[in-house]
N, C-alpha and C positions, 0 to 999 in steps of 0.2 A: 532416293532418300528425301528429296524435296517434296515428293508426293505425300509421304508420311508427315512431314512437317506441316504441309498445307492442311491435311486432314486434322492434325492436332490443333492447329490454330483455329480452324473452322469449328471444331468441337468446343473449344474454349470460348467461342463467341456466340454459341447458341444461347437462347433465353431459357434459363432455369435457375434454381436456387443457388447452386454451386457457382455458376458463372457470374451471377449477380454479386456474390460474396467476393469472387476474384476481381470483379470490376471495382468494387469498393476499395479493396486492398491496393489495387493498381493505382487508383486515384489518390489515395492517402499517402502511399509510399513513393510513387513515381517509378516503380519497378514494373516492367511489362508482366502481364498475367501469365505469359508463357514461361517466364523464369520463375515466377511464384509457384506455378503448377509443377514444373520440373523439380524445384526445391522440395516441395511437399512429397512428390512421388519418390524422390531420392531418400528423403527422411524415412518414409514408410518402408522402403526397401531395405535400408540399413537397419531399421528397427526390427524388421522381420528376421534379419540375419543375426543380429547381436543383442536385441533388446529383451528385457524381462517381460513376460506376458505376451509374447509373440503369438501364442496360441489364441488368446482372446482377440487380439487384433485381426488375425487371420479369419477367425470364425465370424467376427463382425462384418468383415469384407464379404464373406461368403453368404451372409444372411441379410444384412441391412438393405443393400441395393435390390436384391431379388424380392425381398418382402415388400418393399415400397412399390416396385413395378408389378408385383402380383396383385396388390390391392388395386392399383390403377387398371390392371387387366380385368379384374372382377367387375369393376365399375363401368368398363367400356362395353359397347355393344358388339365389338369385333371378337370373333371366336379364335382367330389365329394367335393373338397374344395370350389367351387363356391356355391354349395348347403349348405354346412356347414355355410358359412359366410352370405349368404342370410337369412338363418333361424335365425342366431343370430340377424341380423338387424331387422327382423320382430318382434322378441321378445323384442329387445331393444326399438324399436319404440312404441310398445304397452305399455311397461313399462314406457316410458317417458311420454306418453299421460296420463296414470293413475297417474303418479307422479306429473304432472303439476297441477292436481286438488287436490291432497292430500298432497303435499309437505309443504304447509303452516301449516299443523298440525303435519306431521310426523317429521319434523326437530327438533321438541321440544323433541323427544325421545332421550335419551342419546346415544344409540348405533345405531342410524338410519344410519349414513353414513358408519360405519364399516359393518353393515348388508347389506347395498346396495352394497358395494364393494364385499362382499362375494358372494352375489347373482349374480352380473355381472361377477365375476370371474368364478363362477360355470357355467354360461351361455356360456362363451367363452372357457372353459377348454377343451383341446384336450384329452378327456377321453370318455369311452363308455357311462357313465352316465351323459353326457353333458346336462346342464340345458336347453339350448335353443332347442335342439332336443327333449328332453323329453316333455317340455311344448308345443312345436309345435305339436307333434304327439298326445298328450293326451288332449290338451285343444283347441288350436287355430285352427288346421285343422278340427276337428269335427264341431266346431262352424261355421267356414267358409263354409264348405260343406253344412251344414244345411241351411245357410242363403245366399248362393252365388247368387241366382237369385235376391233376394231383394236388395242385395248390388250392383249388376250389374245395376239394374234399377236406383238406387239412384245415382250412379256414372254417368250414362248416362244423367240423368236429371240435375245434377249439372254441367256437362260439357256443356250441351246445354245452360243452364242459364248463365254460365260464358262466353260462346262465344257470346251470345246476349248482355250481359253487355259490354264486350270488344268492340264489334262493335259499340254500342251506344256511348260509351265514346270516341272511336276513331273518329267517325263522328262529335261529339260535339267539340272535340279538333281541328279538321280540320276546322270546321265552325268558331270557335273562332279565330283561327290563320288567316284565310282568311279575317274575318271582321276587325281584328286589322290591317292587312296589308293594307286594303282599306281605312282606316281612317287616 
């Protein structure tokens, strides 16, 4: 247990925006940053269990941190972080699609939003047993490789149909505009 406490304290003393804010709060209040962080984490956890708008908070947690680090990955010259965050977004996208169909039932479960946040945190965690990497390698990639040709054909067909529809709509809009101008 002390190993986790040491890691938590080390994490809270790294140099970044959040720890700078914690240091300022620690200095102004005299309360150790570990207790401030635990209080904030407890508040967020309780809010996810009982608060109104838990869905919004959970979606912000699953989006804000990964979006920030995705931008940093794009701006870096290292390929590994790009792959890490692309993998996260693939898993997040598939999860969001599945959730769109099941959310109407799942949100009735008392611990749904806290479970969702734990899942998303596991998927974005910078650890060896990262959820998005594990899910991608064991589930998504094998499925994709098995059905890649079928999916390529489907995407190609949909692209062609979308192009045809777009051209038809554009021609119709131009014709309508010209007819209205002439009248």
